[in-house]
C-alpha positions in Angstrom: 60.2 108.6 104.2 58.6 106.5 101.4 57.2 108.2 98.3 54.3 110.5 98.6 55.3 112.2 101.9 55.7 116.0 102.0 59.0 117.7 102.5 59.7 118.9 106.0 57.3 116.4 107.6 58.1 114.6 110.7 58.9 111.0 109.8 55.8 108.8 110.6 54.4 105.5 109.3 50.7 105.4 108.5 48.3 102.7 109.6 44.6 102.1 109.2 42.8 99.7 111.6 40.4 97.5 109.6 39.9 94.5 111.9 36.8 95.6 113.8 33.7 93.5 114.1 31.4 96.3 112.6 28.5 94.7 114.6 26.2 97.8 114.4 26.9 98.2 110.7 25.9 94.6 110.0 28.6 94.4 107.4 32.3 95.1 107.2 32.7 98.9 107.4 36.1 98.8 105.8 34.7 97.3 102.6 31.7 99.7 102.2 31.7 101.4 98.8 32.9 105.0 98.8 32.6 106.0 95.2 35.0 103.9 93.1 36.8 102.7 96.2 36.1 101.1 99.5 36.0 103.2 102.7 39.3 101.6 103.8 40.9 102.5 100.4 39.6 106.1 100.7 41.0 106.5 104.2 44.3 104.7 103.3 44.8 107.2 100.5 44.5 110.1 102.9 46.9 108.4 105.4 49.4 107.7 102.6 49.3 111.3 101.4 49.9 112.5 104.9 52.5 110.0 106.2 54.1 108.8 103.0 53.1 105.2 103.6 50.1 103.2 104.7 49.6 99.7 106.0 46.2 98.1 107.0 46.0 96.2 110.3 43.6 93.3 109.9 43.0 90.0 108.2 45.4 89.7 105.2 43.1 87.2 103.5 40.0 89.4 103.9 41.7 92.6 102.7 44.3 91.4 100.2 42.1 92.3 97.3 42.5 96.0 98.1 46.1 96.0 96.9 47.5 97.5 100.1 50.0 96.1 102.5 48.1 94.2 105.3 49.4 92.9 108.6 47.5 90.5 110.8 47.0 91.4 114.5 50.0 90.1 116.5 47.5 89.3 119.3 44.1 88.1 118.2 40.8 89.4 119.7 42.2 92.5 121.5 40.4 95.2 119.5 41.9 98.5 118.6 44.6 98.2 121.3 45.8 95.0 119.7 45.8 96.8 116.3 47.9 99.7 117.6 50.3 97.3 119.3 50.7 95.5 116.0 51.3 98.7 114.1 54.1 99.8 116.5 55.6 96.4 116.6 56.0 96.3 112.8 56.8 100.0 112.3 60.3 101.2 111.3 59.5 104.8 112.3 59.4 106.3 115.8 56.1 108.1 115.2 53.0 106.3 113.8 49.8 107.7 112.6 46.9 105.3 113.5 43.4 105.9 112.3 40.2 103.8 112.3 38.7 102.7 108.9 35.3 104.4 109.7 36.2 108.1 109.6 35.4 109.2 106.1 36.1 112.9 106.5 39.8 112.6 107.5 41.7 114.8 105.0 45.4 114.5 104.2 46.1 118.1 105.3 44.5 117.5 108.6 46.5 114.2 109.2 49.7 115.9 108.0 49.3 118.7 110.5 48.7 116.0 113.2 52.0 114.3 112.3 53.9 117.5 112.4 52.5 118.4 115.8 53.5 114.9 117.1 57.0 115.5 115.9 57.2 118.5 118.1 55.6 116.9 121.1 57.5 115.8 124.2 54.8 113.2 124.9 54.5 109.6 123.6 51.2 110.1 122.0 49.3 113.0 120.4 45.6 112.4 120.3 42.8 114.3 118.6 40.3 115.8 120.9 37.0 117.1 119.5 33.8 118.3 121.2 33.0 114.7 122.1 36.3 114.1 123.8 39.4 112.2 122.9 39.6 110.1 119.8 42.4 107.5 120.3 41.8 106.1 116.8 42.9 109.3 115.2 46.2 109.8 116.9 50.0 109.5 116.5 51.8 107.0 118.8 55.5 106.7 119.5 57.2 103.3 119.4 58.3 103.8 123.0 54.8 102.9 124.0 55.3 99.3 123.1 56.1 98.0 126.6 53.0 99.8 128.0 50.8 98.4 125.3 52.2 94.9 125.8 51.5 95.2 129.6 47.9 96.4 129.0 47.3 93.5 126.6 48.7 91.0 129.0 46.4 92.3 131.7 43.4 92.6 129.3 43.1 96.3 130.0 41.7 97.1 126.6 39.9 100.4 126.9 41.8 102.7 124.6 40.8 106.0 126.4 41.9 104.6 129.7 45.2 103.6 128.3 45.8 106.9 126.5 45.0 108.9 129.7 47.6 106.8 131.6 50.2 107.9 129.1 49.7 111.7 129.8 48.9 112.4 126.1 49.2 115.7 124.3 45.7 116.6 123.3 45.3 118.1 119.8 42.1 120.3 119.8 39.8 119.8 116.9 37.0 122.4 116.8 35.1 120.9 113.9 33.4 117.7 115.2 32.7 116.6 111.6 36.5 116.0 111.0 36.4 113.1 113.5 33.0 111.8 112.6 32.7 108.0 112.2 30.1 105.8 110.7 28.8 103.0 112.8 25.3 102.2 111.5 23.6 101.7 108.1 21.6 104.9 108.7 24.8 106.9 109.3 26.3 105.4 106.1 23.2 106.2 104.1 23.6 109.9 105.2 27.3 109.8 104.2 26.6 108.6 100.7 23.4 110.6 100.1 
C-alpha cells in the first residue's frame, strides 16, 4: 500500500467522487471552503489516511488546482455509478473505498474500520447503513463488480441503491447518523461552518 496506510489494514485504494452537479447547493460542493482547505481536500485527507492513497473522480481541469490525482469519468453523464465504475476501472487494488465529496464528518478511523471490515467480507461490496438507510457513496467495492457496473451503465440503470441491493451487499451498521451526514444546500453548509 502507498504511504500513509496503517499496518495490518486490508489493501484498498481510496476515491472521492467530485463530479456531481451540486444543483441544490448552487455552487460546486467539492470546492466549498472548509477552513484552510476545500471540502474535497478535507475528505480526501481522511480517505488517504484510511486507505493510504486517494484519487478524485471528476473533471481534471476543474480540480487540478487541488494538487490531488484526478481521473475523468470513463463514461460521461452517468452520475455516481459512472464515478464508481471509473474508480474500479483504474484501481490496482481489489478493494476500493469510495466516498462522496459532501460528507464532511467522515473520520479516518471510521473509514479505516470500514476497509478492514470489507477485507473480511465474502461479499463484493460493504455499504454503510445508517438510520436513514444504505449509503452507497460511503462504501467499499471489489473490482469483481466491474462487469455488473458496465452492464448497468449500458442499460442506463443508474440508481445506486438498486444496483447495490442487486449485489447482495454486506451492510455495515452505523448507529450515529451524523457520521454519514451530507451537505446539499446552502443552509446545511452554513450550519456546518457556523
